[in-house]
N, C-alpha and C positions, 0 to 999 in steps of 0.2 A: 503493500500499499503506500510505503514511503517513496518508492520509485514513480508510482502514479503521481502523487503530489509534487515531486520534483518535476516531472515531465510536463505536468499541467502548469506549473508556475512559469517554466520556461517557455511554454506555447504563448501563455497570455502576457508575458513580458515582451516577447517578439511582436505578438500580433497588436498590442496597444503601444509599444514603444516605437515601432517603425513609423506610423504616421506623426507621432510627437516629433521625432527627430527630422523627418522630411519637412514638417510644417515649420520648424524652427530654420532649416535651411533655406526653405522658399521665403520666409520672411526677411531673412539677411540679404538674400539675392534681390528681392523686391525693393528693399530700402536702399540698396546700392543703386538702384535705377537700371538694373538690367532686365532681360526678357525673362519672364516666367510663364510664357505661353505654353510650354511644354507640359506644365500642370494642369490637370482638368479643372474646369471652372465649375 
């Protein structure tokens, strides 16, 4: 059961962490005045 909890925590941290990291990256690029049209609207 401990392995399941560890795998589930890794899954959720990756699933919810990636959009946060990409959002921060998009914000930095946007405020630098560069094109962010590759990101969906």
